[in-house]
C-alpha positions as CSV (number, residue, x, y, z in Angstrom):
1,M,33.4,-9.3,-1.7
2,K,32.0,-9.0,1.9
3,K,31.5,-5.5,3.3
4,L,32.5,-4.2,6.8
5,L,30.9,-1.2,8.4
6,K,33.7,1.6,8.5
7,I,34.1,5.1,9.5
8,L,35.8,7.0,6.7
9,A,37.3,10.5,7.6
10,I,35.8,13.6,6.1
11,I,38.2,16.4,5.3
12,L,36.7,19.4,3.5
13,G,39.1,20.8,1.1
14,V,37.1,24.0,0.5
15,I,38.1,27.2,2.1
16,M,35.4,29.6,2.6
17,L,36.6,33.1,1.3
18,L,36.4,35.8,3.8
19,P,37.0,39.5,3.5
20,I,40.6,40.3,4.0
21,L,40.8,43.7,5.9
22,P,43.9,45.5,7.2
23,M,44.6,44.2,10.6
24,Q,48.0,45.6,11.2
25,I,48.0,48.3,14.0
26,A,50.6,51.0,13.2
27,N,50.5,52.0,17.0
28,A,53.1,50.1,18.9
29,E,51.2,50.5,22.1
30,N,48.4,48.1,20.9
31,I,48.3,45.0,23.0
32,P,45.5,42.8,21.6
33,D,45.4,40.5,24.6
34,N,42.1,39.2,25.9
35,N,43.6,38.7,29.3
36,I,45.3,41.9,30.1
37,Y,44.9,43.6,33.5
38,L,45.5,47.3,34.1
39,D,48.1,48.8,36.6
40,L,46.1,49.5,39.8
41,E,46.8,53.3,39.5
42,I,45.5,53.3,35.9
43,E,42.5,51.3,36.8
44,N,41.6,53.6,39.7
45,R,41.8,56.8,37.5
46,L,39.8,55.0,34.9
47,I,37.0,54.0,37.5
48,D,37.0,57.6,39.0
49,D,36.6,59.2,35.4
50,F,34.0,56.7,34.5
51,V,31.9,57.4,37.6
52,L,31.9,61.1,36.6
53,Y,30.9,60.2,33.0
54,M,28.1,58.1,33.9
55,N,26.7,60.4,36.5
56,E,26.8,63.4,34.0
57,K,25.3,61.2,31.2
58,Y,22.5,59.6,33.0
59,D,22.0,62.2,35.9
60,M,22.9,59.4,38.6
61,Q,24.8,59.1,41.9
62,Y,27.0,56.3,41.3
63,T,30.2,55.7,43.4
64,R,33.4,53.9,42.4
65,E,31.9,50.9,44.5
66,D,29.3,50.5,41.7
67,V,31.8,50.1,38.9
68,W,33.5,47.0,37.5
69,I,35.9,46.4,34.5
70,Q,34.9,43.2,32.9
71,K,37.7,43.2,30.2
72,Y,40.4,45.3,29.1
73,Y,41.1,45.0,25.3
74,G,44.4,47.2,25.2
75,R,45.6,50.5,23.8
76,Y,44.8,51.5,20.3
77,S,46.0,54.9,18.9
78,G,46.7,56.3,22.3
79,C,43.0,55.1,23.6
80,E,42.2,52.6,26.2
81,V,39.5,50.2,25.0
82,L,37.7,48.3,27.8
83,F,34.5,46.8,28.8
84,I,33.5,48.8,31.8
85,D,29.9,48.9,33.5
86,I,27.9,49.7,36.5
87,K,27.1,46.5,38.6
88,D,23.5,45.2,38.0
89,A,22.9,48.1,35.4
90,V,20.4,47.2,32.5
91,Y,20.7,48.8,29.3
92,P,18.8,48.3,26.0
93,C,20.0,45.7,23.8
94,V,21.3,47.9,20.8
95,V,24.1,46.7,18.4
96,V,25.7,49.3,16.2
97,N,27.5,48.5,13.0
98,I,30.7,50.3,11.8
99,T,31.1,49.9,8.1
100,I,34.5,49.8,6.6
101,A,35.4,49.0,2.9
102,G,31.7,47.7,2.7
103,Y,32.1,45.4,5.7
104,E,30.0,45.8,8.9
105,F,31.5,45.3,12.3
106,G,28.9,44.8,15.1
107,F,29.6,46.3,18.7
108,P,27.2,46.9,21.6
109,N,26.3,50.5,22.0
110,P,26.0,53.0,23.9
111,Q,27.4,51.0,26.8
112,P,29.5,49.3,28.2
113,L,32.1,48.9,25.4
114,C,34.0,52.2,26.1
115,V,37.0,54.1,24.6
116,Y,39.0,56.2,27.1
117,K,41.3,59.1,26.2
118,N,42.6,62.0,28.1
119,S,40.0,61.6,31.0
120,N,37.1,61.3,28.7
121,F,34.9,58.4,27.7
122,M,33.2,57.7,24.4
123,A,31.1,54.9,23.0
124,I,33.1,53.1,20.3
125,Q,31.0,54.3,17.4
126,D,31.7,58.0,18.5
127,A,35.2,57.2,19.0
128,Y,35.5,56.0,15.5
129,E,33.5,58.9,14.0
130,T,35.5,61.4,16.0
131,G,38.7,60.0,14.7
132,W,40.2,58.6,17.9
133,L,40.3,55.1,16.3
134,T,41.4,54.1,12.8
135,D,39.9,51.7,10.3
136,A,42.7,49.2,11.4
137,D,41.9,49.7,15.2
138,I,38.3,48.9,14.6
139,C,39.3,45.6,12.7
140,E,41.5,44.5,15.5
141,I,39.2,45.4,18.3
142,W,36.3,43.7,16.7
143,K,38.5,40.5,16.1
144,N,39.3,40.3,19.8
145,Y,36.0,41.4,20.9
146,N,34.2,38.8,18.7
147,N,36.5,36.0,19.8
148,S,36.0,36.5,23.5
149,I,33.4,35.2,25.6
150,D,31.2,38.3,26.4
151,P,28.8,37.9,29.3
152,E,26.7,40.9,27.9
153,N,25.7,38.5,25.1
154,K,25.5,35.2,27.0
155,E,23.4,33.9,29.8
156,F,25.3,32.5,32.8
157,D,24.5,31.0,36.2
158,P,25.0,33.9,38.9
159,R,26.0,31.4,41.6
160,H,29.0,29.8,40.3
161,V,32.5,30.4,39.0
162,L,34.4,27.5,37.0
163,V,38.1,27.3,37.6
164,G,40.6,25.1,36.1
165,L,44.2,24.5,37.9
166,K,47.3,24.4,36.1
167,H,48.6,20.8,35.5
168,E,51.8,21.3,37.7
169,Y,49.5,22.3,40.7
170,S,46.9,19.4,40.1
171,S,46.7,16.0,41.6
172,V,43.6,13.6,42.0
173,N,41.7,14.1,45.3
174,Q,43.7,17.0,46.5
175,D,42.2,19.3,48.9
176,V,42.6,23.0,47.6
177,T,39.9,24.7,49.7
178,G,42.6,26.4,51.7
179,W,43.9,28.0,48.6
180,F,40.8,30.1,48.1
181,E,40.7,31.3,51.8
182,D,40.6,35.1,50.6
183,M,37.2,34.5,48.6
184,E,33.8,34.5,49.9
185,F,32.3,31.1,48.8
186,S,29.7,28.7,50.1
187,E,31.2,25.5,48.6
188,I,34.1,24.3,46.4
189,K,33.5,21.3,44.5
190,D,36.3,19.2,42.7
191,I,34.5,17.7,39.8
192,F,37.3,15.2,38.9
193,A,37.6,13.8,42.4
194,F,37.6,10.0,42.5
195,P,37.3,9.1,46.3
196,D,36.2,5.5,45.7
197,K,39.1,4.5,43.2
198,S,42.1,2.6,44.4
199,P,45.5,4.2,44.6
200,E,46.5,1.9,41.6
201,W,43.7,3.1,39.5
202,I,44.4,6.8,40.3
203,A,48.1,6.4,39.5
204,E,47.3,4.7,36.0
205,Y,44.7,7.4,35.5
206,E,47.0,10.3,36.2
207,A,49.8,8.8,33.9
208,S,47.3,8.5,31.0
209,V,46.3,12.1,30.9
210,E,47.7,15.7,31.4
211,F,45.5,16.0,34.4
212,H,43.8,19.3,35.7
213,Q,41.8,19.8,38.7
214,I,38.4,21.4,37.7
215,L,36.4,23.2,40.6
216,T,32.9,24.7,40.8
217,I,33.0,27.4,43.2
218,T,29.6,28.5,44.6
219,L,29.7,32.1,45.8
220,A,28.4,33.1,49.3
221,E,26.5,36.0,47.5
222,P,25.4,35.2,44.0
223,G,25.3,37.9,41.4
224,R,26.4,38.7,38.0
225,G,28.9,41.4,39.0
226,N,30.2,39.2,41.9
227,V,30.9,36.4,39.4
228,L,32.9,38.6,37.1
229,S,34.7,40.3,40.1
230,A,35.6,36.9,41.3
231,I,37.0,35.8,37.9
232,R,39.2,38.9,37.7
233,R,40.7,38.0,41.1
234,L,41.1,34.3,40.3
235,K,42.9,34.8,37.0
236,K,45.8,36.7,38.9
237,L,46.5,33.5,41.1
238,D,49.6,31.6,40.0
239,F,48.0,28.2,40.1
240,V,44.8,29.1,38.0
241,L,44.9,28.3,34.3
242,V,41.2,29.2,33.5
243,A,38.4,30.9,35.4
244,E,35.1,31.7,33.7
245,P,31.4,32.0,34.2
246,D,29.1,29.0,34.2
247,Y,27.6,29.7,30.7
248,N,24.6,28.3,29.0
249,I,25.0,27.0,25.4
250,Y,22.3,27.4,22.9
251,V,21.3,24.2,21.1
252,D,19.4,24.3,17.9
253,N,16.4,22.0,18.0
254,A,15.4,21.0,14.3
255,A,11.9,21.0,13.5
256,I,10.0,17.7,13.7
257,G,8.6,16.2,10.6
258,T,6.2,13.3,10.3
259,N,5.4,10.9,13.2
260,D,5.1,7.8,11.0
261,P,8.1,5.4,10.9
262,E,9.7,5.4,7.6
263,S,12.8,4.1,5.8
264,Q,16.0,4.8,7.8
265,W,18.0,6.0,4.9
266,G,20.9,6.9,7.2
267,L,21.4,3.1,8.1
268,E,21.1,2.0,4.7
269,N,23.7,4.8,3.5
270,I,26.4,3.3,6.1
271,N,25.5,-0.3,5.2
272,V,24.7,-1.1,8.7
273,N,23.1,-4.5,7.6
274,G,26.5,-5.5,6.3
275,A,28.0,-4.7,9.6
276,W,25.2,-6.6,11.5
277,D,26.0,-9.6,9.3
278,K,29.6,-9.5,10.3
279,F,29.5,-8.0,13.8
280,N,27.3,-8.7,16.8
281,P,24.8,-6.0,16.6
282,N,23.9,-6.5,20.3
283,V,26.4,-4.9,22.6
284,P,24.5,-4.4,25.8
285,N,27.7,-4.2,27.9
286,V,28.9,-1.1,26.1
287,Q,27.9,2.2,27.8
288,V,27.4,5.3,25.7
289,A,27.0,8.6,27.6
290,V,24.4,11.0,26.0
291,I,25.1,14.5,27.3
292,D,22.0,16.2,26.2
293,S,18.5,17.2,27.4
294,G,17.7,13.7,28.8
295,I,15.9,10.6,27.5
296,S,12.2,10.2,27.8
297,L,10.4,7.0,28.3
298,H,9.9,5.4,24.9
299,N,8.8,1.8,24.0
300,D,11.7,1.6,21.4
301,L,14.3,3.0,24.0
302,N,13.4,1.8,27.5
303,L,15.3,-1.7,27.1
304,N,18.4,0.1,26.3
305,V,18.4,3.1,28.8
306,G,20.6,2.8,32.0
307,V,20.7,5.1,35.0
308,G,21.9,8.6,34.5
309,Q,22.1,11.8,36.1
310,D,20.3,15.2,35.9
311,Y,23.2,17.8,36.6
312,Y,21.0,20.7,35.8
313,F,18.7,20.1,38.7
314,Y,20.9,17.7,40.6
315,D,18.7,14.6,40.7
316,A,18.3,11.3,39.0
317,T,15.4,12.2,36.9
318,T,16.5,12.6,33.2
319,D,13.2,13.2,31.7
320,D,13.3,15.0,28.4
321,D,11.0,17.8,28.0
322,Y,13.0,19.4,25.1
323,G,13.2,16.3,22.9
324,H,16.7,16.6,21.7
325,G,18.2,14.0,23.6
326,T,15.6,11.4,22.9
327,H,16.0,11.7,19.2
328,V,19.8,11.6,19.4
329,A,19.5,8.5,21.7
330,G,17.3,6.6,19.2
331,I,20.0,7.0,16.3
332,I,22.5,5.4,18.6
333,G,20.7,2.6,20.2
334,A,17.0,2.3,19.7
335,V,16.0,-1.3,20.2
336,G,16.5,-3.4,17.2
337,N,14.6,-6.6,16.1
338,N,11.6,-5.7,18.2
339,G,9.1,-5.5,15.4
340,I,8.3,-1.8,16.1
341,G,9.5,1.8,15.0
342,V,13.2,2.0,14.2
343,S,16.6,0.6,15.0
344,G,19.7,2.3,16.3
345,V,23.1,1.7,14.7
346,A,23.6,-0.6,17.9
347,Q,20.4,-2.8,18.4
348,R,21.4,-3.5,22.1
349,V,23.5,-1.0,24.0
350,Q,23.4,0.8,27.3
351,L,22.5,4.5,26.8
352,I,23.3,6.6,29.8
353,P,21.4,9.9,30.0
354,Y,23.0,13.1,31.4
355,Q,20.5,15.8,31.4
356,V,22.2,19.3,31.1
357,S,19.4,21.5,30.4
358,D,16.5,23.1,32.2
359,N,14.2,21.8,29.5
360,K,11.8,24.9,29.5
361,G,9.9,24.9,26.4
362,A,12.1,25.6,23.4
363,S,14.9,27.6,25.1
364,G,17.5,24.9,24.1
365,Y,20.2,26.0,26.7
366,F,22.6,23.4,27.8
367,N,24.6,24.5,31.0
368,T,28.5,24.3,30.9
369,N,28.9,23.2,34.5
370,A,26.3,20.4,34.1
371,I,28.3,19.3,30.9
372,N,31.6,19.3,32.7
373,L,30.1,17.3,35.6
374,S,28.8,14.8,33.1
375,I,32.2,14.3,31.6
376,A,33.5,13.7,35.0
377,S,30.9,11.2,35.8
378,A,31.6,9.3,32.6
379,Q,35.2,9.1,33.5
380,T,34.3,7.9,37.1
381,R,32.2,5.2,35.5
382,E,34.8,4.4,33.0
383,I,32.2,4.9,30.1
384,P,34.1,4.6,26.9
385,I,32.1,6.8,24.5
386,I,30.4,10.1,24.9
387,N,28.0,11.7,22.4
388,A,28.0,15.4,22.6
389,S,25.6,17.0,20.0
390,F,25.9,20.7,21.0
391,G,28.3,23.5,20.4
392,V,29.3,27.1,21.1
393,A,31.3,29.6,19.1
394,S,33.1,31.1,22.3
395,F,36.1,29.1,23.7
396,P,35.0,27.3,26.8
397,G,38.3,26.6,28.6
398,I,36.9,24.4,31.5
399,M,35.3,22.2,29.1
400,Y,38.5,21.7,27.3
401,L,40.2,20.7,30.5
402,A,37.2,18.2,31.2
403,I,37.6,16.6,27.9
404,Q,41.3,16.3,28.1
405,N,40.8,14.5,31.5
406,Y,38.4,12.1,29.9
407,T,40.1,8.9,28.6
408,G,37.3,7.8,26.3
409,L,36.2,8.6,22.7
410,F,34.3,12.1,22.6
411,V,31.9,12.3,19.5
412,C,30.6,15.7,18.7
413,S,28.7,17.7,16.1
414,T,30.5,20.5,14.1
415,G,27.6,23.0,14.1
416,N,24.8,24.0,11.7
417,S,25.6,27.4,10.5
418,G,27.3,26.2,7.1
419,T,30.5,27.9,7.9
420,N,34.1,26.8,7.9
421,N,35.3,25.7,11.5
422,D,38.9,26.3,10.3
423,T,38.3,29.9,10.4
424,S,35.2,30.2,12.7
425,P,35.7,27.7,15.4
426,Q,32.9,25.8,17.0
427,Y,33.5,24.1,20.5
428,P,33.8,21.4,21.7
429,S,34.5,19.9,18.1
430,N,37.3,22.4,17.4
431,F,39.2,21.0,20.4
432,C,40.5,18.5,17.8
433,V,43.0,21.3,16.6
434,Q,45.2,23.5,18.6
435,N,43.8,26.6,20.0
436,I,45.3,29.8,21.4
437,Y,43.1,31.6,23.7
438,S,44.1,34.6,26.1
439,G,47.8,33.9,25.4
440,V,47.5,30.1,26.5
441,T,48.2,27.3,24.0
442,Y,45.6,24.6,24.3
443,P,46.9,21.4,22.3
444,A,44.7,19.3,20.0
445,L,42.9,16.7,22.0
446,A,43.4,13.2,20.2
447,N,40.1,11.6,21.8
448,I,37.6,13.9,19.7
449,I,35.8,12.8,16.6
450,S,34.2,15.9,14.9
451,V,31.3,15.0,12.7
452,A,29.7,16.9,9.7
453,N,26.1,16.3,8.2
454,I,25.7,14.7,4.8
455,T,22.6,14.2,2.8
456,S,21.0,11.0,1.2
457,T,22.9,11.8,-2.1
458,N,26.2,11.9,-0.4
459,T,26.7,15.6,-0.4
460,L,27.6,17.8,2.3
461,S,24.5,19.5,3.8
462,A,24.3,23.1,3.0
463,D,23.8,24.0,6.6
464,S,26.5,21.9,8.1
465,N,29.9,23.3,9.2
466,Y,33.0,21.9,7.7
467,G,36.8,22.3,7.9
468,A,39.8,20.9,6.2
469,T,41.6,20.3,9.5
470,S,39.0,20.7,12.1
471,V,36.4,18.4,10.9
472,H,37.1,14.5,10.7
473,I,34.2,12.8,9.2
474,G,30.6,12.9,7.8
475,A,27.6,11.0,8.6
476,P,23.9,11.1,7.7
477,G,22.3,14.0,9.3
478,N,19.3,15.2,6.9
479,S,15.7,14.1,7.9
480,I,16.8,11.4,10.2
481,I,14.0,9.4,11.5
482,S,14.2,8.4,15.2
483,T,12.3,8.3,18.6
484,L,10.4,11.4,19.9
485,S,10.0,12.5,23.5
486,S,6.8,11.1,25.0
487,Y,6.7,14.3,27.3
488,I,6.2,16.8,24.4
489,N,4.7,14.7,21.7
490,G,2.3,12.3,23.6
491,G,2.5,8.8,24.0
492,A,5.7,6.4,24.4
493,S,5.6,5.2,20.6
494,N,6.2,8.4,18.6
495,Y,8.8,8.9,15.8
496,G,9.7,12.0,13.7
497,T,12.4,13.4,11.7
498,K,15.1,16.0,12.6
499,S,18.1,17.4,10.8
500,G,21.4,18.7,11.7
501,T,24.9,17.6,12.7
502,S,23.3,16.7,16.1
503,M,21.9,13.8,14.2
504,A,25.0,13.0,12.5
505,A,27.3,12.6,15.4
506,P,25.1,9.8,17.0
507,H,25.6,7.6,13.8
508,V,29.3,7.8,14.6
509,A,28.8,7.2,18.3
510,G,26.6,3.9,17.5
511,V,29.3,2.6,15.1
512,A,31.9,3.1,17.7
513,A,29.8,1.3,20.3
514,L,29.6,-1.7,17.8
515,L,33.3,-1.8,17.5
516,K,33.9,-1.5,21.2
517,G,31.4,-4.2,21.9
518,N,32.8,-6.6,19.3
519,F,36.6,-5.7,20.1
520,P,36.4,-5.0,23.9
521,D,40.2,-4.4,24.2
522,A,40.2,-1.6,21.6
523,T,41.1,1.9,23.1
524,A,39.5,5.2,22.1
525,A,42.8,5.7,19.8
526,D,42.2,2.3,18.3
527,I,38.7,3.2,17.2
528,K,39.5,6.7,16.1
529,V,42.4,5.3,13.9
530,Y,40.2,2.8,12.3
531,D,37.5,5.4,11.9
532,S,39.8,7.7,10.0
533,M,41.1,5.3,7.3
534,G,39.5,5.3,3.7
535,T,39.6,6.9,0.2
536,T,35.9,7.5,-0.5
537,Q,34.9,11.1,-1.7
538,I,31.7,12.8,-1.0
539,I,29.9,14.2,-4.1
540,N,29.6,17.8,-4.0
541,T,30.0,20.5,-6.7
542,S,31.1,23.4,-4.5
543,A,33.5,21.5,-2.2
544,Y,36.2,18.9,-2.5
545,I,36.1,16.7,0.6
546,G,39.4,14.8,1.4
547,T,38.8,11.1,2.2
548,G,35.3,10.1,2.9
549,M,32.3,9.4,5.1
550,I,30.5,6.5,6.8
551,V,30.0,4.3,3.8
552,Q,30.3,0.8,2.7
553,Y,33.9,-0.5,3.2
554,Y,35.9,-2.5,0.8
555,K,39.1,-4.6,1.7
556,N,41.1,-2.9,-1.2
557,N,41.0,0.4,0.5
558,I,43.5,-0.7,3.1
559,L,45.2,-4.0,2.0
560,V,48.4,-3.9,0.0
561,D,49.7,-6.9,-2.1
562,T,53.3,-6.3,-1.8
563,V,55.5,-5.3,1.1
564,T,59.2,-4.4,1.4
565,A,59.7,-6.0,4.8
566,V,57.8,-8.7,6.6
567,I,56.2,-7.4,9.9
568,P,54.5,-10.2,11.7
569,G,50.7,-9.6,11.4
570,D,51.0,-6.3,9.5
571,I,48.2,-7.2,7.1
572,D,47.5,-3.5,6.0
573,G,51.3,-2.8,5.3
574,D,51.5,0.3,7.7
575,G,54.5,-0.8,9.4
576,A,52.9,-2.1,12.6
577,F,50.6,-5.0,13.9
578,T,47.6,-3.3,15.3
579,I,43.9,-4.1,15.9
580,I,43.4,-2.5,12.4
581,D,45.0,-5.5,10.9
582,V,42.8,-7.9,12.8
583,W,39.6,-6.0,11.5
584,A,41.1,-5.9,7.9
585,F,41.7,-9.7,8.3
586,Y,38.1,-10.3,9.2
587,D,37.0,-8.7,6.0
588,L,39.1,-11.3,4.1
589,L,37.0,-14.3,5.4
590,G,36.5,-16.7,2.3
591,D,39.1,-14.9,0.3
592,N,42.7,-15.9,-0.6
593,L,45.8,-14.1,0.9
594,T,48.9,-13.3,-1.2
595,A,52.1,-14.9,-0.4
596,D,53.3,-11.9,1.5
597,Q,50.0,-11.9,3.6
598,I,50.6,-15.4,4.4
599,L,54.0,-14.8,5.6
600,M,52.8,-11.8,7.9
601,F,50.0,-14.3,9.2
602,E,52.2,-17.2,9.9
603,S,54.9,-15.1,11.6
604,A,52.4,-13.5,14.0
605,T,50.5,-16.7,14.9
606,G,53.1,-19.4,14.5
607,K,50.5,-21.5,12.7
608,T,50.5,-22.9,9.1
609,F,48.0,-21.1,6.8
610,T,46.1,-22.6,3.9
611,N,43.7,-20.6,1.6
612,P,41.1,-19.4,1.8
613,V,40.8,-17.4,5.1
614,S,38.7,-19.2,7.8
615,Y,37.1,-17.9,10.8
616,Q,39.5,-20.0,13.0
617,D,42.3,-18.1,11.0
618,Y,40.7,-14.7,12.1
619,L,40.6,-16.0,15.9
620,D,44.3,-17.0,15.7
621,L,45.4,-13.6,14.6
622,L,43.1,-11.9,17.1
623,Y,44.7,-14.1,19.9
624,A,48.2,-13.2,18.5
625,W,47.4,-9.4,18.6
626,Q,45.9,-9.8,22.2
627,H,49.2,-11.2,23.3
628,T,51.5,-8.8,21.9
629,S,52.7,-5.4,23.6
630,A,50.4,-3.6,21.2
631,G,47.4,-5.5,22.4
């Protein structure tokens, strides 16, 4: 029985048991909303009292112009809880833990998270110990604080503010500069503008997505306080859906192992040789965007690397001084059958590097504005697949809108903290499920595939994130041999191993490239539906995993012997004639069809069938699918 490479979805059935603490707040005044703005009179009173508090505490001469309120968390037991600070003030990095029922809740202290009551301010720990706040208050405040994007704990670019407009106010190539005339800015860039596209292309594109204009606003006077002040003003505008800083995302660059080429267990695990036997392994016309630290010169990559863009430094040089992107690229598409090193899942493919990091040593920071610009560029160039081996725990609203605007397949890693993404989200992978943030509902994005990390024994890696609803699939990610950056490892022919979901995702992106190259008419939805089918279970003593991983594929996983109604071409019996049926039929070459399957074939093609299945039969069914409304 011939085998066809197939991605099978991974659904983790285990649910991580977390401490259940009382979250109900008795005081009806509590409003646990991360996006609340104070009445101006109350805000002015708070600022005046805060100035007095800070001047007495630190013997300073601050004025109200020195103060900004970054976030208001609501009222708890008669107290206002807010993030309030002095512009450009520097405090020691101190975290205090409040212990309740044996569990610790971490907060910044002594400033700027403050509790205000009766014209007095206290640090949150003091307010709790004084009795201003109850146990339930602390639990709820911590939940809202921990789930919010907190600039005190994240680096961000002091030059930019990122803005997403509501769908009803957005249209392609619309000039909105005049909408922000009250702001002091030096430039407004619409990153999803398509000036060179035809009106017909734009109309078709706008009909295919819920389009949002995404803007990068460059401030006239850069500064941390100016960024946050601008965001507060922008969020009050009726046409603004999201306004946030231009954050940097930390990426874990796993340790490098041996630099000697070794057996590629990952490719063996997914039976890529069987796929190459049935599919054309060379798909040089398929582009895969690698949004990462760049791709360095390498003898096993150069033939497969196209022209990309550095959106961190805004130039066309995409050298990889960090090493992460080069390793990811080799898994997707290191040149195969060239007698050296390793092979990617796709032996010939066009890798498009998008550099989104500063590549300074081992900092591992990816810039969110650069990521969004890369996604927009991939849409402009109509690149069908993006690999995104990065993640962040805080909700990046603008990135969500950028991926929503993208019509291709977005393959991303789940994260490497060994936690449940259903309860502790990791983005962008968790955009595959519905999110509610700051009172706004963000529907699940259908073009995302979320990838976990499995080991050579088909177990879930201990440090891989998982999730019964938020993780789709597992792929090899432990000790994966691939190409190393020539800029940090010396020479253009070095290889080494890395581990993590960052290595698992490109296996899936490589398979998607093979499918797209061999079935050019397949859409992102076609590929993802095919990827999600299967019944193989990952072996793991501590977790039940729903339906599988990238493994060898057998025809009896999807074919049925009997049907209740004849639907032309419906080989798999799911009630519709789709590209899935064509792929399933290809796996039957040399086998005999059942009477029902023969009837389905003949009704779709109009041709007489004689067992066994021939290659011409496959071509006839493919032609029939291409000329149906579905195809």
